[in-house]
C-alpha positions as CSV (number, residue, x, y, z in Angstrom):
1,X,-74.6,111.0,6.8
2,X,-73.1,108.1,4.8
3,X,-69.6,109.2,5.5
4,X,-70.3,109.3,9.3
5,X,-71.6,105.7,9.1
6,X,-68.6,104.6,7.1
7,X,-66.3,106.1,9.7
8,X,-68.2,104.3,12.5
9,X,-67.9,101.0,10.7
10,X,-64.2,101.6,9.9
11,X,-63.6,102.3,13.6
12,X,-65.4,99.0,14.5
13,X,-63.3,97.0,12.1
14,X,-60.1,98.6,13.4
15,X,-61.2,97.7,17.0
16,X,-61.8,94.0,15.9
17,X,-58.4,94.0,14.2
18,X,-56.8,95.3,17.5
19,X,-58.4,92.3,19.3
20,X,-56.7,89.9,16.9
21,X,-59.2,89.4,14.2
22,X,-57.5,89.4,10.7
23,X,-59.6,92.1,9.2
24,X,-59.0,95.4,7.4
25,X,-61.1,97.7,5.2
26,X,-60.7,101.0,3.4
27,X,-63.5,103.3,4.7
28,X,-64.1,104.6,1.1
29,X,-64.9,101.0,0.1
30,X,-67.6,100.4,2.7
31,X,-71.0,100.2,1.0
32,X,-73.7,102.2,2.6
33,X,-77.2,102.4,1.0
34,X,-80.5,103.9,2.0
35,X,-82.8,101.3,3.4
36,X,-85.4,100.2,0.8
37,X,-88.1,99.9,3.5
38,X,-88.2,102.4,6.4
39,X,-89.2,99.8,8.9
40,X,-85.8,98.2,8.5
41,X,-84.0,101.5,9.4
42,X,-82.6,104.4,7.5
43,X,-79.4,102.9,6.1
44,X,-77.9,99.5,5.5
45,X,-74.4,98.0,4.9
46,X,-73.3,94.7,3.5
47,X,-69.8,95.1,4.9
48,X,-69.9,91.8,6.9
49,X,-71.0,89.9,3.8
50,X,-68.0,91.4,1.8
51,X,-65.4,90.7,4.5
52,X,-66.7,87.3,5.8
53,X,-64.8,85.1,3.4
54,X,-61.4,86.7,4.1
55,X,-62.0,86.6,7.9
56,X,-63.2,82.9,7.8
57,X,-66.5,83.6,9.6
58,X,-70.2,83.5,8.7
59,X,-71.4,86.9,7.5
60,X,-74.1,87.2,10.2
61,X,-71.6,86.2,13.0
62,X,-69.2,88.8,11.7
63,X,-71.9,91.4,11.4
64,X,-72.9,90.9,15.1
65,X,-69.2,91.4,16.1
66,X,-69.0,94.6,14.1
67,X,-72.2,96.0,15.6
68,X,-70.9,95.1,19.1
69,X,-67.7,97.0,18.3
70,X,-69.3,100.2,17.0
71,X,-68.3,103.3,18.9
72,X,-71.1,105.1,20.8
73,X,-72.8,107.8,18.7
74,X,-75.7,110.2,19.4
75,X,-76.6,109.9,15.8
76,X,-77.7,106.3,16.2
77,X,-81.0,105.3,17.6
78,X,-80.4,101.6,17.2
79,X,-78.4,99.1,15.0
80,X,-79.6,95.6,14.1
81,X,-78.4,92.7,12.0
82,X,-80.8,91.3,9.5
83,X,-81.0,88.3,7.1
84,X,-77.7,86.8,6.1
85,X,-75.6,89.6,7.6
86,X,-76.9,93.1,6.6
87,X,-76.3,95.8,9.2
88,X,-79.3,98.2,9.5
89,X,-79.0,101.6,11.0
90,X,-81.8,103.6,12.5
91,X,-80.7,107.2,13.0
92,X,-81.7,109.3,16.0
93,X,-84.1,112.2,15.1
94,X,-81.3,114.6,16.0
95,X,-79.2,113.3,13.1
96,X,-81.8,114.5,10.7
97,X,-82.7,117.7,12.6
98,X,-79.0,118.7,12.5
99,X,-79.3,118.9,8.7
100,X,-81.0,122.3,9.1
101,X,-78.0,124.2,10.6
102,X,-75.7,122.4,8.1
103,X,-77.9,123.5,5.1
104,X,-78.2,127.1,6.4
105,X,-74.5,127.4,7.1
106,X,-73.3,126.0,3.8
107,X,-76.0,127.9,1.8
108,X,-75.4,127.7,-2.0
109,X,-72.6,125.2,-1.4
110,X,-74.8,122.6,0.3
111,X,-74.7,119.5,-1.9
112,X,-71.2,120.2,-3.2
113,X,-68.5,117.6,-2.8
114,X,-64.9,116.8,-3.7
115,X,-65.5,113.5,-5.4
116,X,-63.9,114.9,-8.6
117,X,-60.7,115.6,-6.7
118,X,-59.8,118.3,-9.3
119,X,-59.8,115.8,-12.2
120,X,-59.7,117.8,-15.5
121,X,-62.7,117.2,-17.7
122,X,-63.4,118.7,-21.1
123,X,-67.0,118.6,-21.8
124,X,-68.0,119.2,-25.5
125,X,-71.7,119.6,-26.3
126,X,-74.1,120.9,-28.9
127,X,-71.4,121.6,-31.5
128,X,-74.1,121.9,-34.2
129,X,-73.0,122.6,-37.7
130,X,-73.2,126.4,-38.2
131,X,-75.4,126.0,-41.2
132,X,-78.6,127.3,-39.6
133,X,-80.2,128.5,-36.3
134,X,-80.3,126.0,-33.4
135,X,-83.5,124.0,-33.4
136,X,-85.4,122.4,-30.5
137,X,-83.4,119.2,-31.0
138,X,-80.1,121.1,-30.3
139,X,-81.8,122.6,-27.2
140,X,-81.8,119.2,-25.4
141,X,-78.1,118.7,-25.9
142,X,-77.5,122.3,-24.7
143,X,-79.6,121.9,-21.5
144,X,-78.2,118.4,-20.8
145,X,-74.6,119.4,-21.4
146,X,-74.8,122.6,-19.3
147,X,-76.5,120.7,-16.4
148,X,-73.8,118.1,-16.5
149,X,-71.1,120.8,-16.4
150,X,-72.8,122.5,-13.4
151,X,-73.1,119.2,-11.5
152,X,-69.6,118.1,-12.2
153,X,-68.2,121.5,-11.1
154,X,-70.2,121.2,-7.9
155,X,-68.7,117.8,-7.4
156,X,-65.1,118.9,-7.4
157,X,-64.2,118.4,-11.1
158,X,-62.2,121.0,-13.0
159,X,-64.6,121.4,-16.0
160,X,-63.8,123.0,-19.3
161,X,-66.8,123.7,-21.5
162,X,-66.1,123.6,-25.3
163,X,-68.1,124.1,-28.5
164,X,-66.5,122.5,-31.5
165,X,-67.3,124.7,-34.5
166,X,-67.6,122.5,-37.6
167,X,-66.5,125.3,-39.9
168,X,-65.0,123.1,-42.6
169,X,-66.3,120.5,-45.0
170,X,-69.1,120.0,-47.5
171,X,-72.0,121.3,-45.4
172,X,-70.3,124.6,-45.0
173,X,-69.6,124.7,-48.7
174,X,-73.3,124.1,-49.4
175,X,-74.2,126.9,-47.0
176,X,-71.7,129.3,-48.7
177,X,-73.0,128.4,-52.1
178,X,-76.6,128.8,-50.9
179,X,-75.8,132.3,-49.7
180,X,-74.1,133.2,-52.9
181,X,-77.0,132.1,-55.0
182,X,-79.4,134.2,-52.9
183,X,-76.9,137.1,-53.4
184,X,-77.1,136.6,-57.1
185,X,-80.9,136.8,-57.0
186,X,-80.5,140.2,-55.2
187,X,-78.3,141.2,-58.0
188,X,-81.1,140.5,-60.5
189,X,-80.2,137.0,-61.7
190,X,-83.1,134.6,-62.3
191,X,-82.8,130.8,-62.0
192,X,-84.4,127.8,-60.2
193,X,-82.9,127.6,-56.7
194,X,-81.5,124.1,-56.0
195,X,-83.9,121.9,-54.1
196,X,-81.2,120.6,-51.8
197,X,-79.6,123.9,-50.9
198,X,-80.3,125.7,-47.7
199,X,-83.7,127.3,-48.0
200,X,-84.4,129.2,-44.7
201,X,-85.1,133.0,-44.5
202,X,-81.8,133.3,-42.6
203,X,-80.0,132.6,-46.0
204,X,-81.6,135.7,-47.4
205,X,-80.5,137.8,-44.4
206,X,-76.9,136.8,-44.8
207,X,-77.1,137.3,-48.6
208,X,-78.5,140.8,-48.0
209,X,-75.5,141.6,-45.8
210,X,-73.1,140.4,-48.6
211,X,-75.0,142.5,-51.2
212,X,-75.1,145.6,-49.0
213,X,-71.3,145.5,-48.4
214,X,-70.3,144.4,-52.0
215,X,-73.0,145.6,-54.2
216,X,-72.7,143.5,-57.4
217,X,-68.9,142.9,-57.2
218,X,-69.3,139.2,-56.4
219,X,-72.0,138.7,-59.0
220,X,-71.8,136.3,-62.0
221,X,-74.4,135.5,-64.6
222,X,-76.8,132.6,-64.0
223,X,-75.6,131.1,-67.3
224,X,-72.0,131.1,-66.1
225,X,-73.0,129.5,-62.9
226,X,-75.3,126.7,-64.1
227,X,-74.1,125.8,-67.6
228,X,-73.1,122.1,-68.0
229,X,-74.0,121.1,-64.4
230,X,-75.8,117.8,-63.6
231,X,-79.6,118.2,-63.5
232,X,-81.5,119.1,-60.3
233,X,-85.0,118.4,-61.7
234,X,-86.8,115.7,-59.7
235,X,-88.8,114.5,-62.6
236,X,-85.7,113.5,-64.5
237,X,-84.8,110.0,-63.5
238,X,-81.1,110.9,-64.1
239,X,-81.3,113.8,-61.7
240,X,-78.7,113.8,-58.9
241,X,-79.4,116.8,-56.6
242,X,-76.2,116.2,-54.5
243,X,-74.1,116.0,-57.7
244,X,-75.8,119.3,-58.7
245,X,-74.7,120.9,-55.4
246,X,-71.1,119.6,-55.7
247,X,-71.0,121.1,-59.2
248,X,-72.3,124.4,-58.0
249,X,-69.7,124.5,-55.2
250,X,-66.9,123.8,-57.6
251,X,-68.3,126.5,-60.0
252,X,-68.5,129.0,-57.2
253,X,-64.9,128.4,-56.2
254,X,-63.8,128.8,-59.8
255,X,-65.8,131.9,-60.7
256,X,-65.1,133.7,-57.4
257,X,-61.5,132.7,-56.9
258,X,-60.2,131.6,-53.5
259,X,-60.3,135.0,-51.7
260,X,-63.8,136.0,-52.7
261,X,-65.1,132.5,-52.1
262,X,-63.7,132.6,-48.6
263,X,-65.3,136.0,-48.1
264,X,-68.8,134.5,-48.9
265,X,-68.0,131.5,-46.8
266,X,-67.0,133.9,-44.0
267,X,-70.2,135.9,-44.2
268,X,-72.2,132.7,-43.7
269,X,-69.9,131.3,-40.9
270,X,-69.7,134.5,-38.9
271,X,-73.4,135.3,-39.0
272,X,-74.5,131.8,-37.9
273,X,-71.8,131.3,-35.2
274,X,-72.7,134.7,-33.8
275,X,-76.4,133.7,-33.9
276,X,-75.7,130.3,-32.2
277,X,-73.5,131.9,-29.6
278,X,-76.1,134.5,-28.7
279,X,-78.9,132.0,-28.7
280,X,-77.1,129.7,-26.3
281,X,-76.1,132.7,-24.1
282,X,-79.7,133.7,-23.8
283,X,-80.5,130.1,-22.9
284,X,-78.0,130.4,-20.0
285,X,-75.4,128.2,-21.7
286,X,-71.9,129.6,-21.8
287,X,-68.6,128.1,-23.0
288,X,-65.0,128.4,-22.0
289,X,-63.9,128.1,-25.6
290,X,-65.2,127.9,-29.2
291,X,-62.8,125.5,-31.0
292,X,-62.6,125.9,-34.8
293,X,-62.3,122.8,-37.0
294,X,-60.4,124.9,-39.6
295,X,-57.7,125.6,-37.0
296,X,-56.8,121.9,-36.9
297,X,-55.8,121.9,-40.6
298,X,-54.1,125.3,-40.4
299,X,-52.0,124.4,-37.4
300,X,-51.0,121.0,-38.8
301,X,-52.8,119.0,-36.1
302,X,-54.6,116.9,-38.7
303,X,-51.4,116.0,-40.5
304,X,-49.8,115.2,-37.1
305,X,-52.6,112.8,-36.1
306,X,-52.5,111.0,-39.5
307,X,-48.7,110.8,-39.2
308,X,-49.0,109.3,-35.7
309,X,-51.3,106.6,-36.9
310,X,-48.9,105.8,-39.7
311,X,-46.0,105.5,-37.2
312,X,-48.0,102.9,-35.4
313,X,-48.6,101.0,-38.6
314,X,-52.3,101.5,-38.9
315,X,-52.6,103.2,-42.3
316,X,-52.6,101.9,-45.9
317,X,-53.2,103.4,-49.3
318,X,-56.0,102.3,-51.7
319,X,-57.4,104.1,-54.7
320,X,-54.9,107.0,-54.0
321,X,-56.6,107.6,-50.6
322,X,-55.2,107.1,-47.2
323,X,-57.1,104.6,-45.0
324,X,-57.1,103.9,-41.3
325,X,-57.3,100.1,-40.6
326,X,-60.0,100.7,-37.9
327,X,-61.3,97.1,-38.3
328,X,-58.3,96.0,-36.3
329,X,-59.9,97.7,-33.3
330,X,-63.4,96.5,-33.7
331,X,-64.9,98.9,-36.2
332,X,-67.2,97.5,-38.8
333,X,-65.0,98.8,-41.7
334,X,-61.9,100.7,-42.4
335,X,-62.1,104.5,-42.7
336,X,-60.7,107.0,-45.2
337,X,-58.6,109.7,-43.6
338,X,-57.3,111.6,-46.6
339,X,-59.2,111.6,-49.9
340,X,-57.5,110.9,-53.3
341,X,-57.5,114.7,-53.9
342,X,-55.4,115.2,-50.8
343,X,-58.2,116.8,-48.6
344,X,-58.7,115.3,-45.1
345,X,-62.1,113.8,-44.2
346,X,-64.2,115.0,-41.3
347,X,-63.1,111.8,-39.4
348,X,-59.5,112.9,-39.8
349,X,-60.3,116.2,-38.2
350,X,-62.2,114.5,-35.4
351,X,-59.2,112.3,-34.6
352,X,-56.9,115.3,-34.5
353,X,-59.4,117.2,-32.3
354,X,-59.5,114.3,-29.7
355,X,-55.7,114.0,-29.8
356,X,-55.5,117.7,-29.2
357,X,-57.8,117.4,-26.2
358,X,-55.5,114.8,-24.6
359,X,-52.4,116.8,-25.3
360,X,-54.0,119.8,-23.6
361,X,-53.8,117.7,-20.4
362,X,-57.4,116.7,-19.8
363,X,-57.9,113.5,-17.8
364,X,-61.4,112.8,-19.2
365,X,-63.0,113.6,-22.6
366,X,-66.8,113.8,-22.4
367,X,-68.5,114.2,-25.7
368,X,-72.3,114.8,-25.8
369,X,-73.6,113.9,-29.3
370,X,-76.9,113.3,-30.9
371,X,-78.1,109.7,-30.9
372,X,-77.7,109.6,-34.7
373,X,-73.9,109.5,-34.1
374,X,-73.9,106.2,-32.2
375,X,-72.0,104.5,-35.0
376,X,-69.3,107.0,-34.8
377,X,-68.2,106.2,-31.3
378,X,-66.3,102.9,-31.9
379,X,-64.2,104.5,-34.7
380,X,-63.1,107.4,-32.5
381,X,-62.2,105.1,-29.7
382,X,-60.3,103.0,-32.2
383,X,-58.3,105.9,-33.4
384,X,-57.3,106.8,-29.8
385,X,-56.2,103.2,-29.1
386,X,-54.3,103.1,-32.5
387,X,-52.4,106.3,-31.5
388,X,-51.3,104.7,-28.2
389,X,-53.8,106.6,-26.1
390,X,-56.2,105.2,-23.5
391,X,-59.6,104.8,-25.2
392,X,-61.3,104.7,-21.8
393,X,-60.5,108.4,-21.4
394,X,-63.2,109.1,-23.9
395,X,-66.8,108.9,-22.7
396,X,-69.6,109.6,-25.3
397,X,-73.1,110.4,-24.0
398,X,-75.8,110.1,-26.7
399,X,-78.8,112.4,-26.5
400,X,-82.0,111.6,-28.3
401,X,-83.5,114.6,-30.0
402,X,-86.6,116.1,-28.4
403,X,-89.7,115.7,-30.5
404,X,-91.9,118.7,-30.4
405,X,-95.7,118.4,-30.8
406,X,-98.2,121.1,-31.6
407,X,-101.4,119.3,-30.7
408,X,-100.9,115.9,-32.2
409,X,-98.8,117.1,-35.1
410,X,-95.1,116.4,-35.1
411,X,-93.1,119.4,-36.3
412,X,-90.5,119.0,-39.0
413,X,-86.8,119.4,-38.2
414,X,-85.3,119.8,-41.7
415,X,-82.5,122.3,-41.6
416,X,-81.8,122.6,-45.3
417,X,-85.5,122.9,-46.0
418,X,-85.8,125.8,-43.6
419,X,-89.0,124.4,-42.1
420,X,-88.1,123.9,-38.4
421,X,-88.9,125.3,-35.0
422,X,-85.9,127.1,-33.6
423,X,-84.7,127.0,-30.0
424,X,-85.3,130.7,-29.8
425,X,-89.0,130.2,-30.8
426,X,-89.3,127.5,-28.2
427,X,-87.8,129.7,-25.5
428,X,-90.1,132.6,-26.4
429,X,-93.1,130.4,-26.2
430,X,-92.5,128.4,-23.0
431,X,-89.6,130.3,-21.3
432,X,-86.0,129.2,-20.5
433,X,-86.9,127.6,-17.2
434,X,-89.6,125.2,-18.6
435,X,-87.5,124.4,-21.6
436,X,-84.4,123.5,-19.6
437,X,-86.2,121.5,-17.0
438,X,-88.3,119.5,-19.5
439,X,-85.1,118.8,-21.5
440,X,-83.4,117.1,-18.6
441,X,-86.3,115.4,-16.9
442,X,-85.7,112.3,-18.9
443,X,-82.5,110.2,-19.3
444,X,-80.5,111.5,-22.2
445,X,-80.8,108.2,-24.2
446,X,-84.6,108.2,-23.9
447,X,-86.9,109.7,-26.5
448,X,-88.9,112.6,-25.3
449,X,-92.0,114.2,-26.6
450,X,-92.0,117.9,-25.6
451,X,-95.5,118.9,-24.5
452,X,-95.8,122.6,-25.2
453,X,-99.1,123.0,-23.4
454,X,-97.9,121.3,-20.3
455,X,-94.7,123.4,-20.3
456,X,-96.8,126.6,-20.3
457,X,-99.3,125.5,-17.8
458,X,-99.4,126.9,-14.2
459,X,-100.6,123.8,-12.5
460,X,-99.2,121.1,-10.3
461,X,-99.0,118.9,-13.4
462,X,-96.2,121.1,-14.7
463,X,-93.2,119.9,-12.7
464,X,-91.0,123.0,-13.0
465,X,-93.9,125.2,-12.0
466,X,-94.7,122.9,-9.0
467,X,-91.1,123.1,-7.8
468,X,-90.7,126.9,-8.3
469,X,-94.0,127.4,-6.6
470,X,-92.6,125.6,-3.5
471,X,-89.7,128.0,-3.4
472,X,-91.9,131.0,-3.9
473,X,-94.2,129.8,-1.2
474,X,-91.4,129.7,1.4
475,X,-90.5,133.2,0.4
476,X,-94.1,134.3,0.8
477,X,-94.1,132.9,4.4
478,X,-91.0,134.9,5.3
479,X,-92.7,138.0,3.9
480,X,-95.8,137.4,6.0
481,X,-93.5,136.9,9.0
482,X,-92.1,140.4,8.5
483,X,-95.5,141.9,7.7
484,X,-96.9,140.5,11.0
485,X,-94.0,141.9,13.0
486,X,-93.0,138.4,14.1
487,X,-89.4,137.2,14.4
488,X,-87.4,134.0,13.9
489,X,-83.9,132.8,14.5
490,X,-81.4,132.8,11.6
491,X,-80.6,129.2,12.8
492,X,-82.8,127.4,15.3
493,X,-81.0,126.1,18.4
494,X,-80.8,122.4,19.3
495,X,-83.7,122.4,21.7
496,X,-86.0,124.1,19.1
497,X,-85.0,121.6,16.4
498,X,-85.9,118.8,18.7
499,X,-89.5,119.9,18.4
500,X,-89.6,118.9,14.7
501,X,-91.3,115.5,15.4
502,X,-94.4,115.6,13.2
503,X,-94.6,112.9,10.5
504,X,-94.5,115.5,7.8
505,X,-91.5,117.1,9.3
506,X,-89.6,113.8,9.7
507,X,-90.4,113.0,6.0
508,X,-89.2,116.4,4.9
509,X,-86.0,116.2,7.0
510,X,-85.3,112.7,5.5
511,X,-85.7,114.0,2.0
512,X,-83.5,117.1,2.7
513,X,-80.7,114.8,3.9
514,X,-80.6,112.9,0.6
515,X,-79.7,115.9,-1.5
516,X,-75.8,115.5,-1.4
517,X,-76.2,111.8,-2.3
518,X,-78.4,112.7,-5.3
519,X,-75.9,115.3,-6.6
520,X,-73.1,112.8,-6.2
521,X,-75.1,110.1,-8.0
522,X,-76.0,112.6,-10.8
523,X,-72.3,113.5,-11.2
524,X,-71.0,109.9,-11.2
525,X,-73.6,108.7,-13.7
526,X,-74.0,112.0,-15.7
527,X,-77.8,112.0,-14.9
528,X,-79.2,115.4,-14.2
529,X,-82.7,113.9,-14.3
530,X,-81.8,112.5,-10.8
531,X,-81.8,116.1,-9.5
532,X,-85.0,116.9,-11.3
533,X,-86.8,113.9,-9.8
534,X,-85.5,114.7,-6.4
535,X,-86.7,118.3,-6.6
536,X,-90.2,117.1,-7.5
537,X,-90.2,114.8,-4.4
538,X,-88.9,117.6,-2.2
539,X,-91.5,120.0,-3.5
540,X,-94.3,117.5,-2.9
541,X,-93.1,116.9,0.6
542,X,-93.1,120.7,1.2
543,X,-96.5,121.3,-0.3
544,X,-97.9,118.5,1.8
545,X,-96.3,120.0,4.9
546,X,-97.5,123.5,4.0
547,X,-101.1,122.4,3.7
548,X,-101.1,120.5,7.0
549,X,-99.3,122.9,9.4
550,X,-99.1,126.5,10.4
551,X,-95.6,128.1,10.5
552,X,-96.3,131.5,11.9
553,X,-97.5,130.2,15.2
554,X,-97.4,132.1,18.5
555,X,-95.1,129.6,20.3
556,X,-91.6,131.0,19.6
557,X,-89.7,127.7,19.7
558,X,-92.0,125.9,17.3
559,X,-92.1,128.9,15.0
560,X,-88.3,129.1,15.0
561,X,-87.9,125.4,14.3
562,X,-90.4,125.4,11.4
563,X,-89.1,128.5,9.8
564,X,-85.6,127.0,10.0
565,X,-86.9,123.9,8.3
566,X,-88.6,125.7,5.4
567,X,-85.6,128.0,5.0
568,X,-83.5,124.8,4.5
569,X,-86.1,123.6,2.0
570,X,-85.9,126.9,0.1
571,X,-82.1,126.7,0.0
572,X,-82.0,123.1,-1.3
573,X,-84.6,123.9,-4.0
574,X,-82.6,126.9,-5.1
575,X,-79.4,124.8,-5.2
576,X,-81.0,122.0,-7.1
577,X,-82.6,124.3,-9.7
578,X,-79.3,126.1,-10.1
579,X,-77.6,122.8,-11.0
580,X,-80.2,122.5,-13.8
581,X,-79.8,126.1,-14.9
582,X,-83.3,127.0,-13.8
583,X,-84.3,130.0,-11.7
584,X,-85.8,130.0,-8.2
585,X,-88.3,132.8,-8.2
586,X,-89.4,134.5,-5.0
587,X,-92.9,135.4,-6.3
588,X,-95.2,133.7,-8.7
């Protein structure tokens, strides 16, 4: 509808220009907005106020000329000029009624657009360290990222979904060491398990696999492992649990040797990546690629990125480490890229990863990170700028973790401690649909408290249930139609659609017409909650209509029109839920 109005305004401006008025406008630049108050019309444009200065006329005077030059259109009921020069459009009922054939003809593609124009976007989300099962905090990033991917794809973007596997670095070493220690326990060794190692039952499971496949071949005595290490005892004021872990990692590397240490490391990595992959797949989240951090070092990409920064003069050496002068680009302090021992930092790998994304030909890099990474954004952008790349190509969306409550008690999210609620447990309790919808119903940067009881309830207070019930209700009406031996048209004809004049029908038609605009706005702003809110409004309009009118009436024309209207409602609900990765059940 907005495009049709833009074309009418562009035609009016072209007509005025042909009459000698110095005026020109790009149709795409014409602003059209929904009217805030229905009594003013359905849509409004400020085109006259934008063009008036260049034309040398008062905005209201120009607006009146534009209205007078508008081509005739059966979509318009009337057009008025208001205030300082706003042009208000009141659409004819037929313009809204014509939405029904459009929706039914386009089906699952209704709401799609080409605003992305094939722009290549790489969307990276979740990317949790493979050091434990996904918890409910990760679930929000998964649901949000997948919804954004679906919405961008529907809007004409060429979307590549990627999971960055953080399979290198200290956390993975702590994980491997934790598995090895549990393996040693299975071999009969006795010792106090480190307080800061990973504690979850999944560590035992991985250790059991290692023991089953290697028996005691990888075992060493507890005395060999722990002798001479810094204390891990909390009561000792000299205790340093992190230094204790680092000592254990170094000891494991030494006692096992590189090959066997990598084997233990591999047991942990393969088990947890497989678990994460399966968990996400069951949650309806699929990726085009799983990118290994280790591959960046092995392929020389990290060295290449560091070298490129050096070529641009942004590196220096201090304390035998290589530093990136990121303060030159607005960062709060300079950053180490290569440690004194020659090993690259996580930040160096991240720079290489983003350079690799650009070199793969993506136009936009969209990273979805947890809100605790907010301080990381400026330094990544700084690195792109320092390498001569456009930092504006990177967009980082920060997602607040969901806070899960059981009653009034907040649940712990400690991954090393092992005391956390997994995404799998949440899905089993409330179901995929409720979990996904609740995760995206708030802006990503807003904190959210996940109400388990509400998510499980089958009441109008539960938004996903309320929306799905609307879809199921329409399906029920069509089943009743068949059971009663009644018929309806696949698409009502124009005269039949003209009978949709009840207030509830007009409201429902108006809401239906907004769906493409909502999807476009959600795509441009990366806001799937816009779709969620819209679906709640559409479901409310439908339920109100359902409670006020009969659909299976004896008058054929009215029955055909109303069945066509609710069929369009069913299609749009299914399309909207699909963009959020939520099912549209036919029975409930």
